C-alpha positions, 0 to 999 in steps of 0.5 A: 500500500505504501507504494501508492502513497503520495506524501508531501513534506512542507519545510526541509529542515532536519525534521522535514528532510529526515522524514521525506528521505525515510518515506522515499526509502519506504517506497512512497512518492515524496514531495519536499517543499522549502524556500531554500535552494537545498534542504537544510532549514534553519539548522544548516543554513542559519543555526546549528551548523554555521554557529558550531563552525564559529564556535570551533574558531572561538575555542581555537582562539581561547586555547592559544591564550590558555597556552601561556599556562603551558609555557607556549606563547603565540603572537596575537592572531590576525583575523581575516573576517572576510576569509572567516565568513567565507569559510563558514559559508562554505561549510554551510554550502557543502552540507546543504548541497550534500543533503540536496544530492541525497534528495536526488539520489532518493528520487525526492521531488524537491520544490523551491517555494512556499506552500499553503493549504487549500484543503486537507489534501490540496496545497497551493504551491508558489514556486521561486519563479513566481509560478503557482500550481495546485498539488494533491497528496494522500498525506501532508507533514508540516515541518515549518520550524520556528522563527526569531522572537523579537520585543516589539517595544525594542524593535528598530531598524539599524544595521547595528542591531543583530539577531541570531541570523545576522550575527552569524554573518559576522558584519564586524568585530565590534569594540563592544557588544550587548547580548540581550538574553542569557539563553544558549544562542545568546551565550554561544554567539557572545562567546564567538565575538568575545573570542574574536576581540569584542567586549561582550556584556549580557543582560538577562531578565531572570536571576541566572544564565541558562534558565532551565538548566541545573544551577550547579552545571551552569555555576561552572560556565558562569564562573568562566564567562564572568572572567571573559565577558565585560559584564553579566547583568542579571535581574535586569532588562532593556527598556529603551534603545536608540541609535546614536552616532557611535552605536546604540544607546541602551537604557537598562533597568535592574530589579530595583528599578534603577536605571543606567545608560550605555552605548554599544557598537552592536546589540545582539537580540537573542530572546528565543524562538517561536513556532512559525506557521505563517502563510500555511492557511491552516484554517482551511484544514481541521488542524488545531493550534494552542494559545502558544501557536504550537500545533496540537498533535498526539504521540504519532505526530497526528494533528486533529486532521486525519491527513495531516501530521506535524513535527519539529519546533511547531509542535512544542518544546524543546526546539531541537533539530534531533528531536525534529528528526526523530518525530519526522521518522515516527510520522512516516512510520505511522503513515506507513502503517507501522506501530510507532510512537514518539515516546523518548525517555531522554532528549539530549540538550547541549549548550555549545559554550566553553565549557559545554553543558549537556543534559538528558532525562530529568533535570533536578529542577524537573524532579523537584517540580514533579516531586519525584524522589531522587538522589544525586551522585557527582564526580568533579572533573578536578579528580579526572586525570584527562581533564587535568592534562587539558588544564580544565578542572572546571567541570562536573558529571552528575547523575540523578538516581531513583533511590529504591531501584538505582535506575538512572533518571537523568544525567548532566555534564558541564565541561569540554566535550560534554555534548559528545559525552551525553549520548552515553547517558541518553542510551543508559536512560533509554535502556533502563540502565541502573548505576551498577550497569554504568559502574561495571561498564569498563571505560577507557583511560584516561578519558572524560568519558570515565567521569560517568562511570566514576559518578556511578561509583560515587553513589556506592562510596567506591570512586577510585579518585574521590573519597566520598564514603557512602552514607548509611541511613539509619 
């Protein structure tokens, strides 16, 4: 039956193209529609990939400074901004053209353009050349992603006001940069500009950076950023901005109502993203959207319209590329008649700052909110031989444990390479592993991955490199 199915995926980000490619693999007739020349979406064009390319450069620059501690000194780096920008663009072009080639290999009908619903099975497609046509499908998957959130009262037209997209184009290396928002995007981009030579300040409305992440993980990052950034203003908000001769004049108000004014060369507004369903004409279908703009779906990614599915940022948090990809595969498997559902026990989250922060499963904040009984086992990276050889003691690996069963509920890691290490934690949680499983898994030495094993050993009071006897409960 799947061979006769004609499906369309609107949006070619990591969720959309993953869905389209699997559908093609299962023998379906697939059409993929997106505004860009090739599949890739925000992630490949204006998000994950270009930002990580620049963060790699930032890490290299930071290490040349840190090398002084090891008896090695480099001359001050000469930064060719045009060449750096060109290299970043080449990374993007290579990956997006590669995904485009894979689409052709799979015989996916890729249309560069936009789509709007005429009814549940019919789309009006406007191609890049302006021509319109109506196309009919058996099933349609919406994967249009998200767009940048702005503050209307602070909206202004200025080349000096950046967002997460324009900041990646590296318009300049400003002498001073204010980042509005202490979330992961702002901190990642702020770290890039700081490494390139800018004096970076951050203003955040809440009382800590990276809201939602556990404070003991964030504390290591906060300490390092305070040393590198010019200032971090918490419990504060921007109330006014205006362009002046030398930059943008910003008025900032703290929690006590006191205001201060400063002029910054550039300002980066990074306060999050919101679902993007604009122009889809969903009112012509049975699809329902909640008060926050997210399309309502069940765990099979089905909307209230039996012929329409939705995946990725438009169906809710976390807004992560890897979550969208897995949702896309579930939607296609359900369309193909397979017994499939999106029911992950752990979705990893990674902040690619320096140090990196990653977590999966329950955080302590979530456990407390849900009143779930748990214990914590921590292994400090100051006791890790590999971390010491990297001159990076500013890290920790922590495990949330269900006391009665020793089952792993969540894992959090702060330190260089945390984004690579967290995958083991995800697998442990999904497999229902307990701490004994992790303790008995032989890890290579000396590596940072050992910190997971030793964190498990800490729980039993048996860590080789940390003396922390198990407390006996009476």
